[in-house]
C-alpha positions as CSV (number, residue, x, y, z in Angstrom):
1,M,48.4,-81.9,-32.0
2,Q,51.5,-80.0,-32.1
3,R,51.5,-76.1,-32.2
4,S,53.9,-73.4,-31.7
5,K,54.5,-69.8,-32.2
6,T,57.8,-67.6,-31.8
7,R,58.4,-64.8,-29.6
8,V,61.7,-62.3,-29.4
9,L,62.8,-61.4,-26.2
10,D,65.4,-58.9,-25.0
11,K,67.3,-61.0,-22.6
12,V,68.0,-64.8,-22.5
13,P,65.9,-66.3,-19.7
14,T,67.5,-69.2,-17.4
15,K,64.4,-70.7,-15.8
16,P,60.8,-70.6,-16.8
17,E,60.0,-68.0,-14.3
18,E,61.6,-65.6,-15.9
19,L,59.8,-65.7,-19.2
20,P,56.5,-64.0,-19.6
21,M,53.3,-65.6,-19.9
22,W,51.4,-65.2,-23.3
23,N,48.2,-66.1,-25.3
24,Y,47.1,-67.3,-28.6
25,D,43.8,-67.8,-30.5
26,G,42.0,-70.5,-28.7
27,S,39.1,-70.0,-31.3
28,S,41.5,-71.2,-34.1
29,T,42.3,-74.3,-32.1
30,G,38.8,-75.4,-30.9
31,Q,39.7,-74.6,-27.4
32,A,37.6,-71.0,-27.0
33,P,34.7,-69.3,-28.7
34,G,35.1,-66.8,-31.1
35,D,34.1,-63.7,-28.7
36,D,36.4,-64.8,-26.1
37,S,39.1,-66.4,-27.5
38,E,42.2,-65.7,-25.7
39,V,44.1,-68.4,-24.3
40,Y,47.0,-68.0,-21.9
41,L,50.4,-69.9,-22.3
42,V,52.0,-70.3,-18.9
43,P,56.1,-71.6,-19.6
44,R,57.0,-74.7,-17.5
45,A,60.3,-75.8,-19.1
46,I,63.0,-74.7,-21.1
47,Y,65.1,-76.9,-23.7
48,K,67.6,-75.6,-26.3
49,D,66.5,-75.0,-29.9
50,P,68.2,-77.4,-32.3
51,F,67.1,-75.7,-35.4
52,R,68.2,-72.2,-34.6
53,G,70.9,-72.8,-32.3
54,G,72.9,-69.9,-30.3
55,D,70.8,-68.5,-27.3
56,N,67.4,-69.5,-28.9
57,I,65.2,-71.9,-26.8
58,L,62.1,-74.1,-27.1
59,V,59.6,-73.5,-24.3
60,M,57.2,-76.0,-22.9
61,C,53.8,-74.3,-21.9
62,D,50.6,-75.2,-20.6
63,T,47.2,-73.2,-21.3
64,Y,44.7,-71.4,-19.0
65,E,41.6,-69.2,-19.2
66,P,42.9,-65.6,-18.8
67,P,41.6,-64.0,-15.6
68,R,38.4,-61.7,-15.6
69,V,37.1,-59.0,-13.8
70,L,34.0,-59.8,-12.0
71,P,30.9,-57.0,-11.3
72,D,32.3,-56.5,-7.9
73,G,35.9,-55.5,-9.1
74,T,37.5,-58.8,-7.9
75,V,39.8,-60.2,-10.5
76,T,39.9,-64.1,-10.8
77,A,42.8,-66.4,-11.1
78,I,43.7,-68.1,-14.3
79,K,42.2,-71.8,-14.4
80,P,43.4,-74.6,-16.6
81,I,41.5,-74.9,-19.8
82,P,39.9,-78.4,-20.3
83,T,42.4,-79.8,-22.6
84,N,45.3,-78.6,-20.2
85,T,46.2,-82.4,-18.6
86,R,49.4,-81.3,-17.4
87,A,47.8,-79.1,-14.3
88,A,46.4,-82.3,-12.9
89,C,49.3,-84.3,-13.5
90,A,51.4,-81.9,-11.5
91,E,48.9,-81.9,-8.6
92,V,49.3,-85.7,-8.5
93,M,53.1,-85.4,-9.1
94,E,53.4,-83.0,-5.9
95,K,51.5,-85.4,-3.5
96,V,53.8,-88.4,-4.5
97,K,56.8,-86.7,-5.0
98,A,58.4,-88.5,-1.4
99,E,58.2,-91.8,-3.4
100,E,60.3,-90.2,-6.2
101,P,58.4,-91.9,-9.2
102,W,60.5,-92.3,-12.1
103,F,59.2,-93.1,-15.5
104,G,60.8,-94.3,-18.8
105,I,58.2,-94.1,-22.0
106,E,59.0,-96.0,-25.2
107,Q,57.5,-93.9,-28.0
108,E,56.8,-95.9,-31.1
109,Y,56.1,-94.1,-34.3
110,T,55.6,-95.0,-38.1
111,L,57.4,-92.7,-40.9
112,L,54.9,-92.0,-43.9
113,N,55.3,-90.9,-47.5
114,A,53.8,-87.4,-47.4
115,R,52.1,-87.9,-50.8
116,T,50.7,-91.2,-50.4
117,K,50.1,-91.4,-46.9
118,W,51.8,-94.9,-47.0
119,P,54.6,-96.0,-44.8
120,L,57.7,-94.7,-46.2
121,G,59.5,-97.0,-48.3
122,W,56.6,-99.5,-49.0
123,P,55.7,-100.6,-52.4
124,T,53.2,-98.0,-54.1
125,N,50.0,-99.8,-53.4
126,G,51.7,-102.8,-52.3
127,Y,53.0,-104.4,-49.2
128,P,56.9,-105.5,-48.1
129,G,57.7,-108.8,-47.1
130,P,56.2,-110.2,-44.0
131,Q,57.8,-109.1,-40.8
132,G,60.8,-110.6,-39.1
133,P,63.7,-109.2,-40.8
134,Y,63.1,-105.3,-39.5
135,Y,63.1,-105.1,-35.7
136,C,66.3,-103.8,-34.9
137,S,67.7,-104.1,-38.3
138,A,70.2,-102.6,-40.6
139,G,70.3,-102.3,-44.4
140,A,68.5,-100.9,-47.3
141,G,64.8,-102.1,-47.4
142,A,65.0,-103.2,-43.8
143,A,65.7,-100.1,-41.7
144,I,63.6,-97.1,-43.4
145,G,64.5,-93.8,-42.5
146,R,67.4,-94.1,-40.3
147,E,68.8,-90.7,-41.4
148,I,65.3,-89.3,-39.9
149,V,66.0,-91.4,-36.7
150,E,69.6,-90.4,-36.0
151,S,68.8,-86.6,-36.6
152,H,66.1,-86.8,-34.2
153,M,68.2,-88.4,-31.0
154,K,70.9,-85.9,-31.8
155,C,67.8,-83.1,-31.9
156,C,66.7,-84.8,-28.3
157,L,70.3,-84.9,-27.0
158,F,70.7,-81.4,-27.9
159,A,67.7,-79.8,-26.5
160,G,68.1,-81.5,-23.1
161,V,65.5,-83.8,-23.8
162,N,66.3,-87.1,-21.8
163,I,66.4,-89.7,-24.7
164,S,67.9,-92.7,-23.9
165,G,67.8,-95.1,-26.8
166,V,66.5,-95.7,-30.5
167,N,65.9,-98.8,-32.3
168,A,64.0,-100.0,-35.7
169,E,60.6,-101.6,-34.9
170,V,58.6,-104.6,-36.2
171,M,56.9,-103.4,-39.0
172,P,59.0,-101.6,-41.4
173,A,59.0,-97.6,-41.4
174,Q,58.1,-98.2,-37.7
175,W,60.6,-97.0,-34.9
176,E,60.8,-96.4,-31.0
177,Y,62.9,-94.3,-29.1
178,Q,62.8,-94.1,-25.6
179,V,62.7,-91.0,-23.0
180,G,63.4,-91.5,-19.4
181,P,64.3,-91.9,-16.8
182,C,62.5,-89.2,-15.7
183,T,61.1,-88.1,-12.5
184,G,57.6,-86.9,-11.9
185,I,56.1,-84.1,-14.4
186,S,59.4,-84.1,-16.2
187,M,58.2,-87.3,-18.4
188,G,55.4,-85.4,-19.5
189,D,57.5,-82.3,-20.8
190,D,60.1,-84.4,-22.3
191,L,58.2,-86.8,-24.4
192,W,55.7,-84.1,-25.6
193,M,59.2,-82.1,-26.8
194,S,60.4,-85.0,-28.2
195,R,57.4,-85.2,-30.3
196,Y,57.5,-81.7,-31.5
197,L,61.3,-82.2,-32.6
198,M,60.5,-85.2,-34.4
199,Y,57.5,-83.1,-36.1
200,R,60.0,-80.5,-36.8
201,L,62.5,-82.6,-38.1
202,A,60.5,-84.8,-40.4
203,E,59.3,-81.3,-42.0
204,L,63.0,-81.0,-43.5
205,Y,62.5,-84.3,-45.2
206,N,58.9,-83.8,-46.5
207,V,58.2,-87.1,-44.4
208,E,54.8,-87.4,-42.2
209,V,54.9,-89.0,-38.5
210,T,51.9,-90.8,-37.2
211,F,51.6,-92.0,-33.8
212,D,48.2,-93.8,-34.8
213,P,48.5,-97.2,-32.8
214,K,47.4,-99.3,-35.7
215,P,48.4,-97.4,-38.9
216,I,48.2,-100.6,-41.1
217,P,45.5,-103.2,-40.2
218,G,46.1,-106.8,-40.6
219,D,49.4,-109.0,-39.6
220,W,51.5,-105.8,-38.6
221,N,52.4,-104.7,-35.4
222,G,50.8,-102.0,-34.0
223,A,52.6,-99.0,-32.2
224,G,52.5,-98.5,-28.4
225,G,53.8,-96.3,-25.7
226,H,54.8,-98.5,-23.2
227,T,55.5,-96.9,-19.9
228,N,58.1,-98.1,-17.2
229,F,57.5,-97.2,-14.0
230,S,59.3,-97.5,-10.3
231,S,58.8,-95.7,-6.9
232,K,60.9,-95.5,-3.9
233,A,59.5,-98.5,-2.4
234,T,59.7,-100.8,-5.7
235,R,63.5,-100.0,-5.7
236,T,64.2,-100.8,-2.4
237,A,65.5,-104.4,-1.8
238,E,63.7,-104.7,1.1
239,T,60.4,-103.9,-0.1
240,G,60.8,-104.0,-3.8
241,W,59.4,-107.2,-5.0
242,Q,56.5,-107.3,-2.5
243,A,55.7,-103.4,-3.3
244,I,55.7,-104.3,-7.3
245,Q,53.2,-106.8,-6.8
246,D,50.9,-104.8,-4.5
247,Q,51.2,-102.2,-7.1
248,I,50.0,-104.0,-10.1
249,A,47.3,-105.5,-7.7
250,K,45.9,-101.8,-7.6
251,L,46.6,-101.3,-11.1
252,E,44.4,-104.2,-12.0
253,K,41.3,-102.8,-9.9
254,R,41.2,-99.9,-12.0
255,H,42.1,-101.3,-15.5
256,A,39.0,-100.1,-17.2
257,V,39.9,-96.4,-15.9
258,H,43.3,-96.7,-17.6
259,I,42.3,-98.3,-21.0
260,A,39.7,-95.6,-21.4
261,A,42.6,-93.4,-21.2
262,Y,45.4,-94.9,-22.8
263,G,45.2,-93.7,-26.4
264,E,42.4,-93.2,-29.1
265,G,42.3,-96.1,-31.2
266,N,43.6,-98.6,-28.7
267,E,41.2,-101.1,-29.2
268,R,42.9,-101.8,-33.0
269,R,46.0,-102.7,-31.3
270,L,45.1,-104.3,-28.0
271,T,44.0,-107.8,-29.7
272,G,45.7,-110.3,-27.8
273,K,47.8,-110.6,-31.0
274,H,51.2,-108.9,-32.1
275,E,52.8,-108.8,-28.6
276,T,49.8,-107.2,-26.7
277,S,47.3,-108.2,-24.2
278,S,43.5,-108.0,-24.9
279,I,41.9,-104.8,-24.3
280,H,39.2,-106.4,-22.3
281,D,41.4,-108.6,-19.6
282,F,44.1,-107.6,-17.0
283,S,47.2,-109.7,-16.5
284,W,50.8,-109.6,-15.7
285,G,53.8,-111.8,-16.1
286,V,57.6,-112.0,-15.6
287,A,59.2,-111.5,-19.2
288,N,55.8,-111.6,-20.8
289,R,55.4,-109.6,-23.7
290,G,51.9,-110.6,-24.1
291,C,50.6,-109.5,-20.8
292,S,49.0,-105.8,-19.5
293,I,52.0,-105.4,-17.5
294,R,55.5,-107.0,-17.7
295,V,57.9,-107.7,-14.9
296,G,61.8,-108.1,-15.8
297,R,63.3,-111.1,-15.8
298,M,66.0,-110.3,-13.2
299,V,63.1,-108.3,-11.1
300,P,62.1,-111.5,-9.0
301,V,66.0,-112.5,-8.6
302,E,67.0,-108.8,-7.2
303,K,63.8,-108.4,-5.1
304,C,63.4,-104.9,-6.5
305,G,63.0,-103.0,-9.9
306,Y,60.5,-101.6,-12.2
307,Y,57.7,-103.1,-14.1
308,E,56.3,-101.9,-17.5
309,D,52.8,-101.0,-18.4
310,R,52.3,-102.2,-22.0
311,R,48.7,-100.7,-22.3
312,P,49.2,-97.4,-23.5
313,A,49.0,-96.7,-27.0
314,S,51.6,-94.5,-29.2
315,N,49.2,-91.5,-28.9
316,L,49.2,-91.5,-25.5
317,D,49.1,-88.1,-23.3
318,P,52.1,-88.9,-21.0
319,Y,50.5,-86.5,-18.4
320,V,47.3,-88.6,-18.2
321,V,49.3,-91.8,-18.2
322,T,51.7,-91.0,-15.6
323,R,49.0,-89.3,-13.3
324,L,46.9,-92.4,-13.4
325,I,49.8,-94.8,-12.5
326,C,50.5,-92.6,-9.7
327,E,47.3,-92.4,-8.6
328,S,46.6,-95.8,-8.8
329,A,49.9,-97.4,-7.6
330,L,50.6,-94.5,-5.1
331,L,47.2,-93.1,-4.0
332,M,45.1,-95.9,-3.6
């Protein structure tokens, strides 16, 4: 869920620490009871606002329970609310910062007709031609919604989101953009902000965006959030190839833990078909898009590089996924 509120300040901040904490009504979002409804917003990252321009900014915040005064007069510290996944991720990223974890996430999504809730450009109550002509396509009837996609990329570039590419996906009206490489906690911040920009932009076109991992059942590709990862050890030629194999072995041992946290409805996507692995099994291979973990073709040649976790769904929480990868690969 993407939510925002607007605040007017009397000066232009240059860093999150210069921004005041704020609050919102958590009872309206299901995050707090009505008789104690305040949830604190703590500013974490600043982006330029591509919609308002000028000195306007967008601020990525995370959420906390407010301080309380105990009977003895002691004031408690704020603490993350249960839905704040950023705080736990930040703790892990601090522990592994010496390994300089780099991430890149491939965000797939589908554009929907706001009235029919059917993929944009699809025949009313019908289906387009089979998959094949749409991936990385050009032309009317093949690349559907390109104006939104291009505008979103420009918004991300203006805002300072580290977007690195876009392409049409296998199912018509399905697209992908890539965010990264990002180091540590900035991966989650940039991906969440990119999603917010997508929702805001789609408003202007009266088009809906879904990150559902299998928006159309049947013989259609699902939508993933493939997560590319490397650490200092994997990027070093002397240690890289062995480090990658060692880290993948650690990921295999926690396959069930990762799958449980890799996105809602992911079982509808990870069937072993449509370029996915089975949700029940762990596998890895070089240049194999039917595996849980794909290693690039040049990695064994160059003896270093990165690998791709293909299990996360398109509705992944990037803070959860990046935290789990670092925990399993670097702290176990």
